[in-house]
C-alpha positions as CSV (number, residue, x, y, z in Angstrom):
1,X,78.8,110.9,115.0
2,X,75.8,112.4,113.5
3,X,74.7,114.9,110.8
4,X,74.1,118.3,112.1
5,X,71.3,119.2,109.6
6,X,70.5,122.5,111.4
7,X,73.9,123.8,110.2
8,X,73.4,122.7,106.5
9,X,73.3,125.7,104.1
10,X,69.9,126.4,102.5
11,X,69.6,125.0,99.0
12,X,72.6,122.7,99.5
13,X,72.4,119.9,96.9
14,X,72.9,116.2,97.7
15,X,76.2,114.9,96.5
16,X,75.9,112.1,94.0
17,X,78.9,109.8,93.4
18,X,79.8,109.5,89.9
19,X,78.9,106.4,88.0
20,X,81.7,106.8,85.5
21,X,85.4,107.3,86.3
22,X,86.4,110.9,85.1
23,X,89.8,109.6,84.1
24,X,89.2,106.6,82.1
25,X,85.3,106.2,81.6
26,X,85.4,102.8,83.6
27,X,82.5,102.0,85.9
28,X,82.6,103.3,89.5
29,X,81.3,101.0,92.2
30,X,80.8,101.4,95.9
31,X,80.5,98.1,97.7
32,X,77.8,98.2,100.5
33,X,80.5,97.3,103.2
34,X,83.1,99.8,102.1
35,X,83.4,103.5,102.6
36,X,85.0,104.3,99.2
37,X,83.7,104.3,95.7
38,X,86.3,103.1,93.2
39,X,87.0,103.0,89.5
40,X,86.9,99.2,88.7
41,X,89.1,99.5,85.6
42,X,92.2,98.9,87.9
43,X,95.6,99.5,86.0
44,X,93.7,99.9,82.8
45,X,92.8,103.3,84.2
46,X,95.8,105.6,83.5
47,X,95.2,107.6,86.6
48,X,95.5,104.5,88.8
49,X,98.4,103.2,86.7
50,X,100.2,106.4,87.4
51,X,99.7,106.3,91.2
52,X,100.7,102.6,91.2
53,X,103.8,103.5,89.4
54,X,104.6,106.2,91.9
55,X,104.1,103.8,94.7
56,X,106.3,101.0,93.0
57,X,109.3,103.3,92.8
58,X,108.9,105.1,96.1
59,X,111.5,105.1,98.8
60,X,109.9,102.4,101.1
61,X,109.1,100.2,98.0
62,X,111.8,99.7,95.2
63,X,113.5,102.9,96.2
64,X,114.4,104.2,92.7
65,X,115.9,107.6,93.2
66,X,115.4,110.7,91.0
67,X,111.9,109.9,89.6
68,X,109.5,112.9,90.1
69,X,105.9,112.9,89.2
70,X,106.3,114.8,85.9
71,X,108.9,112.2,84.7
72,X,106.6,109.4,85.6
73,X,103.7,111.1,83.8
74,X,105.8,111.1,80.6
75,X,106.5,107.6,80.9
76,X,102.8,106.8,81.1
77,X,101.7,109.2,78.5
78,X,104.3,108.2,75.9
79,X,103.7,104.5,76.6
80,X,107.3,103.8,77.7
81,X,106.1,101.9,80.8
82,X,103.0,99.8,80.6
83,X,103.8,97.6,83.5
84,X,106.3,97.5,86.4
85,X,108.8,95.3,84.4
86,X,109.1,97.8,81.6
87,X,111.0,100.1,83.9
88,X,113.9,97.7,83.8
89,X,114.0,97.8,80.0
90,X,114.3,101.6,79.6
91,X,117.1,102.6,77.5
92,X,119.3,105.7,77.5
93,X,118.0,107.1,74.1
94,X,114.4,106.7,75.2
95,X,115.0,108.5,78.6
96,X,117.3,111.3,77.1
97,X,114.6,112.1,74.5
98,X,112.1,113.1,77.2
99,X,111.3,116.7,78.2
100,X,113.9,118.3,80.5
101,X,116.0,115.2,80.4
102,X,119.7,115.3,79.3
103,X,121.9,112.3,78.7
104,X,123.6,112.6,82.1
105,X,120.4,112.8,83.9
106,X,119.0,109.8,82.0
107,X,122.1,107.8,82.8
108,X,121.7,108.7,86.6
109,X,118.3,107.2,86.4
110,X,119.4,104.1,84.6
111,X,121.9,103.7,87.4
112,X,119.2,104.0,90.1
113,X,117.1,101.6,88.2
114,X,119.9,99.0,88.2
115,X,120.6,99.6,91.8
116,X,117.0,99.0,92.7
117,X,117.2,95.4,91.4
118,X,118.8,94.2,94.7
119,X,116.0,94.6,97.2
120,X,114.3,92.5,99.9
121,X,111.2,90.2,99.7
122,X,109.1,92.3,102.0
123,X,109.9,95.6,100.0
124,X,109.0,93.6,96.7
125,X,105.7,92.5,98.1
126,X,104.9,96.1,99.4
127,X,106.0,97.6,96.1
128,X,103.4,95.6,94.1
129,X,100.7,97.7,95.7
130,X,98.3,94.9,96.6
131,X,95.3,96.4,98.3
132,X,95.3,96.0,102.2
133,X,98.9,94.9,102.1
134,X,101.0,97.7,103.8
135,X,104.6,97.8,104.9
136,X,103.9,95.9,108.2
137,X,101.8,93.1,106.5
138,X,104.5,92.7,103.7
139,X,107.0,92.2,106.3
140,X,105.1,89.6,108.3
141,X,104.2,87.8,105.1
142,X,107.9,87.6,104.0
143,X,109.0,86.3,107.3
144,X,106.4,83.7,107.5
145,X,106.5,82.3,104.1
146,X,110.2,83.1,103.4
147,X,109.9,82.7,99.6
148,X,107.7,84.4,97.1
149,X,106.7,81.0,95.6
150,X,105.4,79.7,98.9
151,X,103.5,82.9,99.4
152,X,102.0,83.1,96.0
153,X,100.9,79.5,96.4
154,X,99.1,80.1,99.8
155,X,95.4,79.7,100.0
156,X,93.2,81.9,102.2
157,X,93.4,79.7,105.3
158,X,97.2,79.5,105.0
159,X,97.3,83.3,104.6
160,X,95.3,83.8,107.8
161,X,97.7,81.9,109.9
162,X,100.1,84.8,109.5
163,X,100.0,87.3,112.5
164,X,97.8,90.2,111.9
165,X,96.4,88.8,108.6
166,X,92.6,88.5,108.8
167,X,89.9,87.4,106.1
168,X,90.1,90.9,104.4
169,X,93.7,91.0,103.8
170,X,93.8,87.2,102.9
171,X,91.0,87.7,100.4
172,X,92.8,90.7,98.9
173,X,96.2,88.9,98.6
174,X,94.6,85.7,97.3
175,X,92.7,87.6,94.6
176,X,96.0,89.3,93.5
177,X,98.1,86.1,93.5
178,X,95.5,84.3,91.4
179,X,95.3,87.1,88.6
180,X,97.2,85.9,85.5
181,X,98.4,89.4,84.6
182,X,99.9,89.9,88.0
183,X,101.8,86.6,87.9
184,X,103.1,87.6,84.5
185,X,104.4,90.9,85.7
186,X,106.1,89.3,88.7
187,X,107.8,86.8,86.4
188,X,108.9,89.6,84.1
189,X,110.4,91.5,87.0
190,X,112.4,88.5,88.2
191,X,113.6,87.7,84.6
192,X,114.6,91.5,84.4
193,X,117.0,90.9,87.4
194,X,114.9,91.9,90.4
195,X,116.0,89.8,93.3
196,X,116.5,89.6,97.1
197,X,118.5,87.6,99.6
198,X,117.2,84.1,100.1
199,X,115.5,83.6,103.5
200,X,115.2,79.8,103.2
201,X,117.6,78.0,105.5
202,X,118.3,81.1,107.5
203,X,117.7,81.2,111.2
204,X,115.0,83.9,111.0
205,X,114.1,85.0,114.6
206,X,110.8,86.0,115.7
207,X,110.4,89.8,115.5
208,X,112.8,90.9,118.4
209,X,111.7,94.5,118.4
210,X,107.9,94.1,118.7
211,X,106.7,95.8,121.9
212,X,110.2,96.7,122.8
213,X,111.7,100.2,123.7
214,X,114.7,101.0,121.5
215,X,117.2,103.9,121.6
216,X,119.7,104.8,118.9
217,X,123.0,106.5,119.5
218,X,125.9,107.7,117.3
219,X,126.0,108.0,113.5
220,X,124.6,105.1,111.4
221,X,126.5,104.6,108.3
222,X,124.3,102.3,106.2
223,X,120.9,104.2,106.5
224,X,119.5,107.5,107.6
225,X,118.4,107.7,111.3
226,X,114.9,108.6,110.3
227,X,114.6,105.5,108.2
228,X,116.1,103.4,111.1
229,X,113.4,104.8,113.3
230,X,110.6,104.1,110.7
231,X,111.7,100.5,110.2
232,X,111.8,99.9,114.0
233,X,108.4,101.4,114.4
234,X,107.2,99.2,111.5
235,X,108.4,96.2,113.5
236,X,106.3,97.4,116.4
237,X,109.1,99.0,118.5
238,X,108.7,102.1,120.7
239,X,111.7,104.4,119.8
240,X,112.7,106.9,122.6
241,X,115.6,109.4,122.9
242,X,117.0,108.5,126.3
243,X,118.2,105.4,128.0
244,X,116.3,104.3,131.1
245,X,115.7,101.1,132.9
246,X,112.8,100.5,130.7
247,X,115.0,100.5,127.5
248,X,115.3,97.0,125.9
249,X,117.9,97.8,123.2
250,X,120.4,100.3,122.4
251,X,121.5,100.4,118.7
252,X,125.1,101.8,118.4
253,X,126.6,103.7,115.5
254,X,129.8,105.5,115.2
255,X,130.9,108.0,117.8
256,X,128.5,106.8,120.4
257,X,128.4,109.0,123.5
258,X,126.9,108.9,127.0
259,X,124.0,106.7,126.1
260,X,126.4,103.8,125.5
261,X,127.9,104.3,128.9
262,X,124.5,104.5,130.5
263,X,123.2,101.5,128.7
264,X,126.2,99.5,129.8
265,X,125.7,100.5,133.3
266,X,122.0,99.3,133.3
267,X,122.9,96.0,131.5
268,X,120.7,97.0,128.4
269,X,121.3,94.9,125.2
270,X,123.6,96.6,123.0
271,X,123.3,96.0,119.2
272,X,126.1,97.2,116.9
273,X,124.9,98.8,113.6
274,X,126.2,95.7,111.7
275,X,124.1,93.4,113.7
276,X,121.0,95.7,113.4
277,X,121.3,96.0,109.8
278,X,121.9,92.1,109.4
279,X,118.6,91.7,111.1
280,X,116.8,94.3,108.9
281,X,118.3,93.0,105.6
282,X,117.1,89.5,106.6
283,X,113.7,90.4,107.6
284,X,112.8,93.6,105.6
């Protein structure tokens, strides 16, 4: 709320923000309306590129298993991966030659990379690391525009027609979608085989979980319970542990117990795991 100058240590020096990025030497700028000072070199700054790469392969993005920070650092330092699409052109010899990487481990990584090619539009948008576009915004953009082509062609006004997308988010996405380098990387990713189920022509419902109270019961076979809860929360649901008259949905896995009986008694909407996953796969 305020600065407590009477508690400041005697002789304390004023903090001066750097004008030069310590990682790449690029200019550092702090816009007047923003709290953060940023290196303006973007992905030309290796520190920023490394963090962007970590985000791209993370579980909530492209979900490529088995990639630790040290391995990603080697990819960057050795120039094996200069953009996201390069990941899908890595070879067994190039991976096996890296430090602490045997042929079996390298093959496991290649298998994980191959598996990640099948994703969803929302995950793909989120993975690109567009400033101001988090998981929830990526989901709403995917559900609204339904195709990447329509989304990338949208102007600022069309973007702001999406729920929860304001001028700042619209400007950030518009800037990203009109940068030629970004468009080239997206094209290269698709040419490398990254794809997602088509949403066009599907009866995509409104977000059925937003503002709803949801309970899970039984064992889910297709994804961990923690991830199911995270996705529901991403959709705006309140996830609780017990069935009451205020519960809107009960999601049912294998070996469901007393919660199922209670929900049936109260007339709660019951969603089998298959129906729940069908909704998630179509939307997220």
